[in-house]
Structure formats: structure tokens, C-alpha cells
OpenMM code with the backbone's topology and positions (N, CA, C; nanometers):
from openmm import Vec3, app, unit

residues = "MET THR LEU SER PRO VAL LEU VAL ARG TYR GLU CYS LYS ASN CYS GLY VAL PHE THR LYS SER PHE SER PRO MET ALA PRO TYR PRO ARG TYR SER PRO CYS LEU ALA CYS LYS SER ILE SER PRO LEU TYR PHE GLU ASN LYS ILE ARG LYS GLU ASP PHE GLN LYS ASP GLN VAL ARG LYS ALA GLY LEU ASP MET ILE SER ALA ALA ASP TYR LEU GLU SER LYS ASP THR GLU ASN ALA ALA LYS ARG LEU ARG ARG ALA GLY GLU TYR PHE LYS GLN LEU PRO".split()
positions = [
    Vec3(-6.6259, -1.4018, 4.7151),
    Vec3(-6.4715, -1.4394, 4.7324),
    Vec3(-6.4189, -1.3153, 4.7156),
    Vec3(-6.3270, -1.2973, 4.7720),
    Vec3(-6.2368, -1.1308, 4.7472),
    Vec3(-6.0955, -1.1930, 4.6940),
    Vec3(-6.0668, -1.1272, 4.6240),
    Vec3(-5.9001, -1.1430, 4.5618),
    Vec3(-5.8219, -1.0795, 4.6328),
    Vec3(-5.7268, -1.1327, 4.6749),
    Vec3(-5.6227, -1.0461, 4.7585),
    Vec3(-5.5188, -0.9971, 4.6468),
    Vec3(-5.4362, -0.9013, 4.6555),
    Vec3(-5.3466, -0.8038, 4.5725),
    Vec3(-5.2421, -0.9180, 4.5758),
    Vec3(-5.1706, -0.8972, 4.4655),
    Vec3(-5.0546, -0.9741, 4.4417),
    Vec3(-4.9434, -0.8594, 4.4329),
    Vec3(-4.7842, -0.9040, 4.4603),
    Vec3(-4.6843, -0.8089, 4.4331),
    Vec3(-4.6330, -0.8840, 4.3040),
    Vec3(-4.6218, -0.7908, 4.2272),
    Vec3(-4.5510, -0.8014, 4.0874),
    Vec3(-4.4224, -0.6978, 4.0592),
    Vec3(-4.3460, -0.8017, 4.0099),
    Vec3(-4.2075, -0.6820, 3.9786),
    Vec3(-4.2297, -0.6960, 3.8470),
    Vec3(-4.2209, -0.5743, 3.7546),
    Vec3(-4.1985, -0.5451, 3.6255),
    Vec3(-4.0776, -0.4363, 3.5597),
    Vec3(-4.0346, -0.4610, 3.4464),
    Vec3(-3.9458, -0.3847, 3.4041),
    Vec3(-4.0440, -0.2585, 3.2806),
    Vec3(-3.9899, -0.1073, 3.2921),
    Vec3(-4.0239, -0.0545, 3.2097),
    Vec3(-3.9643, -0.0651, 3.0606),
    Vec3(-4.0226, -0.0569, 2.9602),
    Vec3(-3.9563, -0.0662, 2.8509),
    Vec3(-3.8999, 0.0660, 2.8027),
    Vec3(-3.9327, 0.2153, 2.8302),
    Vec3(-3.8966, 0.2925, 2.7876),
    Vec3(-3.7643, 0.3062, 2.9186),
    Vec3(-3.7621, 0.3466, 3.0206),
    Vec3(-3.6529, 0.3863, 3.0793),
    Vec3(-3.5591, 0.2875, 3.1607),
    Vec3(-3.6383, 0.1230, 3.1299),
    Vec3(-3.5503, 0.0203, 3.2059),
    Vec3(-3.5592, 0.0331, 3.3705),
    Vec3(-3.6484, 0.0608, 3.4264),
    Vec3(-3.6428, 0.0585, 3.5794),
    Vec3(-3.7279, -0.0485, 3.6071),
    Vec3(-3.6575, -0.1218, 3.7204),
    Vec3(-3.7647, -0.1985, 3.7626),
    Vec3(-3.8559, -0.1801, 3.8716),
    Vec3(-3.9918, -0.2272, 3.9003),
    Vec3(-4.0760, -0.1511, 3.9716),
    Vec3(-4.1609, -0.2767, 4.0485),
    Vec3(-4.1945, -0.2351, 4.1517),
    Vec3(-4.2574, -0.3560, 4.2546),
    Vec3(-4.3962, -0.2730, 4.2655),
    Vec3(-4.5098, -0.3487, 4.2302),
    Vec3(-4.6496, -0.2861, 4.2366),
    Vec3(-4.7226, -0.3606, 4.3054),
    Vec3(-4.8573, -0.3505, 4.3800),
    Vec3(-4.9558, -0.4332, 4.3738),
    Vec3(-5.0545, -0.4354, 4.2753),
    Vec3(-5.1131, -0.5526, 4.2149),
    Vec3(-5.2273, -0.5766, 4.1302),
    Vec3(-5.3008, -0.6532, 4.1820),
    Vec3(-5.4484, -0.6410, 4.1452),
    Vec3(-5.5297, -0.7115, 4.2219),
    Vec3(-5.5416, -0.8579, 4.1514),
    Vec3(-5.4951, -0.8619, 3.9917),
    Vec3(-5.4862, -0.9564, 3.9205),
    Vec3(-5.3761, -0.9816, 3.8245),
    Vec3(-5.2566, -0.9962, 3.8904),
    Vec3(-5.1382, -1.0170, 3.8228),
    Vec3(-5.1441, -1.1193, 3.6991),
    Vec3(-5.0833, -1.0976, 3.5869),
    Vec3(-5.0235, -1.0076, 3.5460),
    Vec3(-5.0874, -0.8994, 3.4366),
    Vec3(-5.1930, -0.8530, 3.4988),
    Vec3(-5.2756, -0.7823, 3.4104),
    Vec3(-5.2752, -0.6246, 3.4946),
    Vec3(-5.3024, -0.5094, 3.4355),
    Vec3(-5.2871, -0.5218, 3.2933),
    Vec3(-5.1615, -0.5076, 3.2274),
    Vec3(-5.1545, -0.5194, 3.1273),
    Vec3(-5.0287, -0.5178, 3.0477),
    Vec3(-4.9695, -0.3791, 3.0210),
    Vec3(-5.0508, -0.2716, 3.0216),
    Vec3(-4.9884, -0.1417, 3.0215),
    Vec3(-5.0075, -0.0899, 3.1257),
    Vec3(-4.9136, -0.0270, 3.1722),
    Vec3(-4.9316, 0.0630, 3.3265),
    Vec3(-4.8724, 0.1956, 3.3121),
    Vec3(-4.8774, 0.2898, 3.3816),
    Vec3(-4.7816, 0.4209, 3.4022),
    Vec3(-4.6585, 0.3930, 3.4963),
    Vec3(-4.5255, 0.3911, 3.4419),
    Vec3(-4.4338, 0.3667, 3.4896),
    Vec3(-4.4160, 0.4618, 3.6147),
    Vec3(-4.3731, 0.4290, 3.7465),
    Vec3(-4.3296, 0.5379, 3.8342),
    Vec3(-4.2141, 0.6257, 3.8066),
    Vec3(-4.1173, 0.5856, 3.7391),
    Vec3(-4.0032, 0.6581, 3.7095),
    Vec3(-4.0293, 0.7374, 3.5964),
    Vec3(-4.0480, 0.7212, 3.4867),
    Vec3(-4.0596, 0.8333, 3.3689),
    Vec3(-4.1771, 0.8795, 3.3551),
    Vec3(-4.2880, 0.8173, 3.4457),
    Vec3(-4.4587, 0.8667, 3.4010),
    Vec3(-4.5143, 0.8428, 3.2933),
    Vec3(-4.4516, 0.7358, 3.1723),
    Vec3(-4.4865, 0.6859, 3.0494),
    Vec3(-4.5615, 0.5992, 3.0516),
    Vec3(-4.6633, 0.5810, 2.9865),
    Vec3(-4.7404, 0.4324, 2.9760),
    Vec3(-4.6665, 0.3748, 2.8854),
    Vec3(-4.6379, 0.2760, 2.9068),
    Vec3(-4.5589, 0.1546, 2.8318),
    Vec3(-4.5783, 0.0355, 2.8800),
    Vec3(-4.5421, -0.0881, 2.7723),
    Vec3(-4.5647, -0.1962, 2.7929),
    Vec3(-4.4832, -0.2704, 2.9010),
    Vec3(-4.5423, -0.3541, 2.9915),
    Vec3(-4.4857, -0.3952, 3.0951),
    Vec3(-4.4263, -0.5246, 3.0689),
    Vec3(-4.2853, -0.5827, 3.1354),
    Vec3(-4.2281, -0.7005, 3.0992),
    Vec3(-4.2336, -0.7465, 3.2200),
    Vec3(-4.2998, -0.8445, 3.2566),
    Vec3(-4.3090, -0.8983, 3.3703),
    Vec3(-4.2093, -0.9971, 3.4002),
    Vec3(-4.1371, -0.9760, 3.5271),
    Vec3(-4.0411, -1.0270, 3.5666),
    Vec3(-4.0677, -1.1935, 3.5999),
    Vec3(-4.1788, -1.2142, 3.7047),
    Vec3(-4.2268, -1.3309, 3.7613),
    Vec3(-4.3819, -1.3292, 3.7161),
    Vec3(-4.3749, -1.4043, 3.6369),
    Vec3(-4.5387, -1.3871, 3.5916),
    Vec3(-4.6140, -1.4843, 3.6736),
    Vec3(-4.7124, -1.4674, 3.6996),
    Vec3(-4.8108, -1.5427, 3.8071),
    Vec3(-4.9316, -1.5471, 3.7112),
    Vec3(-4.9401, -1.6978, 3.6858),
    Vec3(-5.0788, -1.7294, 3.5805),
    Vec3(-5.1919, -1.7252, 3.6512),
    Vec3(-5.2846, -1.6614, 3.5728),
    Vec3(-5.4157, -1.5839, 3.6553),
    Vec3(-5.4852, -1.7347, 3.6834),
    Vec3(-5.4778, -1.8278, 3.6168),
    Vec3(-5.5878, -1.9578, 3.6197),
    Vec3(-5.5332, -2.0005, 3.7614),
    Vec3(-5.3957, -2.0068, 3.7904),
    Vec3(-5.3508, -2.0962, 3.9185),
    Vec3(-5.3811, -1.9829, 4.0421),
    Vec3(-5.3758, -1.8709, 4.0093),
    Vec3(-5.4198, -1.8047, 4.1608),
    Vec3(-5.5938, -1.7938, 4.1724),
    Vec3(-5.6547, -1.8190, 4.0425),
    Vec3(-5.7889, -1.8126, 4.0924),
    Vec3(-5.8390, -1.9511, 4.1641),
    Vec3(-5.7596, -2.0731, 4.0940),
    Vec3(-5.7601, -2.2248, 4.1672),
    Vec3(-5.7428, -2.2155, 4.3301),
    Vec3(-5.6250, -2.1313, 4.3444),
    Vec3(-5.6017, -2.1112, 4.4938),
    Vec3(-5.7270, -2.0388, 4.5820),
    Vec3(-5.7449, -1.9465, 4.5412),
    Vec3(-5.8478, -1.8316, 4.5935),
    Vec3(-5.9636, -1.9290, 4.6030),
    Vec3(-6.0245, -2.0442, 4.4896),
    Vec3(-6.1235, -2.1126, 4.5184),
    Vec3(-6.1384, -2.2016, 4.6352),
    Vec3(-5.9957, -2.2822, 4.6169),
    Vec3(-5.9755, -2.3860, 4.7252),
    Vec3(-5.9598, -2.2937, 4.8625),
    Vec3(-5.9648, -2.1810, 4.8798),
    Vec3(-5.9278, -2.1250, 5.0122),
    Vec3(-6.1075, -2.0861, 5.0610),
    Vec3(-6.1409, -2.0557, 4.9409),
    Vec3(-6.2813, -2.0391, 4.9697),
    Vec3(-6.4045, -2.1605, 5.0441),
    Vec3(-6.3143, -2.2757, 4.9639),
    Vec3(-6.3854, -2.4025, 5.0019),
    Vec3(-6.3693, -2.3742, 5.1264),
    Vec3(-6.2586, -2.4033, 5.1503),
    Vec3(-6.1992, -2.4165, 5.3271),
    Vec3(-6.2957, -2.3280, 5.4447),
    Vec3(-6.2913, -2.1842, 5.3552),
    Vec3(-6.3656, -2.1021, 5.4509),
    Vec3(-6.5227, -2.1707, 5.4700),
    Vec3(-6.5598, -2.2037, 5.3593),
    Vec3(-6.7169, -2.2342, 5.3966),
    Vec3(-6.7396, -2.3670, 5.4496),
    Vec3(-6.6021, -2.4538, 5.4540),
    Vec3(-6.6523, -2.5940, 5.5699),
    Vec3(-6.6338, -2.5162, 5.6688),
    Vec3(-6.5348, -2.4229, 5.7156),
    Vec3(-6.5469, -2.3702, 5.8924),
    Vec3(-6.6764, -2.2896, 5.8853),
    Vec3(-6.7061, -2.2197, 5.8161),
    Vec3(-6.8342, -2.1451, 5.8289),
    Vec3(-6.9485, -2.2860, 5.8529),
    Vec3(-6.9669, -2.4105, 5.8189),
    Vec3(-7.0589, -2.5032, 5.8282),
    Vec3(-7.0444, -2.5335, 5.9466),
    Vec3(-6.9144, -2.5572, 6.0161),
    Vec3(-6.8777, -2.5812, 6.1534),
    Vec3(-6.9484, -2.4781, 6.2599),
    Vec3(-6.9318, -2.3838, 6.2386),
    Vec3(-6.9999, -2.2877, 6.3198),
    Vec3(-7.1630, -2.2682, 6.3205),
    Vec3(-7.2011, -2.2883, 6.1905),
    Vec3(-7.3195, -2.2623, 6.1608),
    Vec3(-7.4273, -2.4043, 6.2336),
    Vec3(-7.3432, -2.5426, 6.2419),
    Vec3(-7.4028, -2.6650, 6.2783),
    Vec3(-7.4746, -2.6291, 6.4382),
    Vec3(-7.4458, -2.5435, 6.4689),
    Vec3(-7.4883, -2.4930, 6.6284),
    Vec3(-7.6089, -2.4506, 6.6253),
    Vec3(-7.6451, -2.3683, 6.5026),
    Vec3(-7.7418, -2.2690, 6.5045),
    Vec3(-7.8341, -2.3400, 6.4141),
    Vec3(-7.8134, -2.4725, 6.3455),
    Vec3(-7.9005, -2.5037, 6.2210),
    Vec3(-8.0379, -2.5174, 6.2171),
    Vec3(-8.0763, -2.4853, 6.1532),
    Vec3(-8.2685, -2.5306, 6.1588),
    Vec3(-8.2911, -2.5885, 6.0082),
    Vec3(-8.2079, -2.5589, 5.9194),
    Vec3(-8.2655, -2.6263, 5.7809),
    Vec3(-8.2105, -2.6872, 5.6900),
    Vec3(-8.0814, -2.7671, 5.7859),
    Vec3(-7.9933, -2.8461, 5.6974),
    Vec3(-7.8929, -2.7408, 5.6234),
    Vec3(-7.8769, -2.6068, 5.6547),
    Vec3(-7.7838, -2.5195, 5.5560),
    Vec3(-7.6223, -2.5281, 5.5854),
    Vec3(-7.6094, -2.6154, 5.7364),
    Vec3(-7.4682, -2.6667, 5.7559),
    Vec3(-7.4359, -2.7711, 5.6716),
    Vec3(-7.5122, -2.8406, 5.6406),
    Vec3(-7.5088, -2.9981, 5.5593),
    Vec3(-7.4426, -2.9332, 5.4236),
    Vec3(-7.5347, -2.8374, 5.3592),
    Vec3(-7.5241, -2.7929, 5.2193),
    Vec3(-7.4080, -2.7287, 5.1864),
    Vec3(-7.3857, -2.6352, 5.3007),
    Vec3(-7.2639, -2.5399, 5.2912),
    Vec3(-7.1475, -2.6486, 5.2840),
    Vec3(-7.1248, -2.7474, 5.4223),
    Vec3(-7.0153, -2.8050, 5.3794),
    Vec3(-6.9888, -2.9061, 5.2733),
    Vec3(-7.1121, -2.9284, 5.1900),
    Vec3(-7.0842, -3.0098, 5.0719),
    Vec3(-7.0433, -2.9132, 4.9463),
    Vec3(-7.0814, -2.7936, 4.9859),
    Vec3(-7.0156, -2.6924, 4.8621),
    Vec3(-6.8810, -2.6856, 4.9226),
    Vec3(-6.8424, -2.6875, 5.0247),
    Vec3(-6.7023, -2.6551, 5.0655),
    Vec3(-6.6063, -2.7821, 5.0214),
    Vec3(-6.6787, -2.8910, 5.0401),
    Vec3(-6.5578, -3.0175, 5.0163),
    Vec3(-6.5612, -2.9765, 4.8574),
    Vec3(-6.6627, -2.9722, 4.7565),
    Vec3(-6.6527, -2.9751, 4.6456),
    Vec3(-6.5199, -2.8725, 4.5838),
    Vec3(-6.5341, -2.7623, 4.6497),
    Vec3(-6.4250, -2.6290, 4.6085),
    Vec3(-6.3189, -2.6814, 4.6385),
    Vec3(-6.3021, -2.7419, 4.7653),
    Vec3(-6.1892, -2.7586, 4.8264),
    Vec3(-6.1086, -2.8798, 4.7291),
    Vec3(-6.1743, -2.9608, 4.6532),
    Vec3(-6.1286, -3.0873, 4.5735),
    Vec3(-6.0896, -3.0526, 4.4358),
    Vec3(-6.1390, -2.9147, 4.3666),
    Vec3(-6.1195, -2.8601, 4.2231),
    Vec3(-5.9816, -2.8948, 4.2184),
    Vec3(-5.9420, -2.9206, 4.1081),
    Vec3(-5.7757, -2.9688, 4.0325),
    Vec3(-5.7306, -2.8143, 4.0338),
] * unit.nanometer
topology = app.Topology()
chain = topology.addChain("A")
for resn in residues:
    res = topology.addResidue(resn, chain)
    for name in ("N", "CA", "C"):
        topology.addAtom(name, app.Element.getBySymbol(name[0]), res)
């Protein structure tokens, strides 16, 4: 499962410039170089995206991908792999 990058807006503590940046797991890292003043300062995120919510969405999407892979695999299935893959996909899809 790969995590897609997230667009984050943050404000530099030193110069006050708002910056948009792509982060693989927002809102981390807490310290990052400012593009305007080139200093490394703590960031104040305007829109914090909770890491847990983002990961739950990714797990649900992975479950749906597993179900679609099971549909494709049914025609070539020899060892009931499609059934096991579908069962795992249904489990991931139903996570809270």
C-alpha cells in the first residue's frame, strides 16, 4: 500500500509567509525549511489533517483494491486465492 502525498498549507514562524507544500504524511515533519527565508523553523499548520484518518482512508481504499483484484483473479484461480483475497478486502473495507 502506498500513501499518496497530501497538500499542506503552513505559516513560517520567522517570516510569516504562508507556503503550500506536498507532504507524504501531513502534518509531519513539524520542522521544515521555509521556502522564503530559508530558515528551519517550527511550522504552524493551517489545516491539520489527522494522520489516523488519512491512514484509515488508505486502508479502506486498499480493501477495495483487494476486492477488485479478487474479481480479476477468479478466472485464473487454482488455489482459492481469490476467495481469501476477497475476504481480506471485505475486512479492510469495514474498518472503522
